[in-house]
C-alpha positions in Angstrom: -5.8 -3.3 -13.5 -7.6 -3.0 -16.9 -7.9 0.7 -16.4 -4.1 0.9 -16.0 -3.5 -1.1 -19.1 -6.0 1.0 -21.1 -4.6 4.3 -19.9 -3.0 6.2 -22.7 0.5 6.5 -21.3 2.7 8.5 -23.6 6.2 7.1 -24.2 7.7 10.2 -22.7 6.2 9.3 -19.3 8.8 7.5 -17.3 7.2 7.4 -13.9 3.7 6.4 -12.7 3.0 6.4 -9.0 0.5 5.5 -6.3 1.2 5.2 -2.6 -1.7 2.9 -1.9 -0.3 -0.1 0.1 -3.0 -2.4 -1.3 -0.9 -2.8 -4.5 1.7 -4.9 -2.7 -0.7 -7.9 -3.1 -0.7 -7.3 -6.9 3.0 -6.9 -7.5 3.3 -10.0 -9.6 0.3 -9.0 -11.7 1.8 -5.5 -12.1 5.2 -7.0 -13.1 3.5 -9.2 -15.7 1.4 -6.4 -17.0 4.2 -3.9 -17.2 7.4 -5.9 -18.0 9.7 -2.9 -17.9 8.4 -1.5 -14.7 10.4 -1.0 -11.5 8.8 -0.6 -8.2 9.5 1.4 -5.1 8.2 0.0 -1.9 7.8 2.5 0.9 8.0 0.4 4.1 6.5 1.9 7.2 7.2 0.8 10.7 4.3 -0.9 12.3 3.9 2.1 14.7 3.7 4.6 11.8 1.3 2.4 9.9 -0.9 2.0 12.9 -0.9 5.8 13.6 -2.0 6.3 9.9 -4.8 3.8 10.2 -6.1 5.4 13.5 -6.0 8.9 12.0 -7.9 7.7 8.9 -10.5 6.0 11.1 -10.9 9.2 13.1 -11.4 11.3 10.0 -14.0 8.9 8.6 -15.9 8.8 11.9 -15.9 12.6 12.2 -17.1 12.9 8.6 -19.8 10.3 9.2 -21.1 11.5 12.6 -20.1 15.2 12.5 -18.8 14.7 16.0 -15.4 15.2 17.5 -12.9 12.4 16.9 -13.5 9.1 18.5 -10.0 7.6 19.1 -11.2 4.2 20.4 -10.0 1.3 18.4 -11.1 -2.2 19.4 -8.8 -5.2 19.9 -10.1 -7.0 16.8 -9.4 -3.8 14.7 -5.8 -3.8 16.0 -5.3 -7.5 15.4 -6.7 -7.3 11.9 -4.5 -4.3 11.1 -1.3 -6.1 12.4 -2.1 -9.1 10.3 -2.6 -7.0 7.2 0.6 -5.0 7.8 2.6 -8.1 8.4 1.2 -9.8 5.3 2.0 -6.8 3.1 5.5 -6.5 4.6 6.2 -10.2 3.9 4.7 -10.0 0.4 7.0 -7.1 -0.5 10.0 -8.9 1.0 9.3 -12.1 -1.0 8.8 -10.2 -4.2 12.1 -8.4 -3.7 13.9 -11.7 -3.0 12.4 -13.2 -6.2 12.8 -10.2 -8.4 15.8 -8.3 -6.8 16.3 -5.9 -9.7 12.6 -4.9 -9.9 12.1 -3.2 -6.5 13.7 -0.7 -4.3 12.6 -0.6 -0.6 12.7 2.7 1.2 12.5 2.6 5.0 
């Protein structure tokens, strides 16, 4: 966060973006740090988000092992993913309800 604050953003820059879903947990901190900011939340369906996570895991395994993709994913991996996806979705929903003029949700 400090890196974002220290970044020399010129006044002419109107948009700053990052599609990392991890920022949903920091929406209130971002709102406080950047009072004029507006946020765009790109909401994925659970199916699309799961496919993305599985593809990422496969790429990481292939890079690490230099073997073909291993598509196996354990039950605990899936349960953990579902919990994180649901938590992020609820955090974004709650932020939008609290600050309705600060966020646009795209489906």
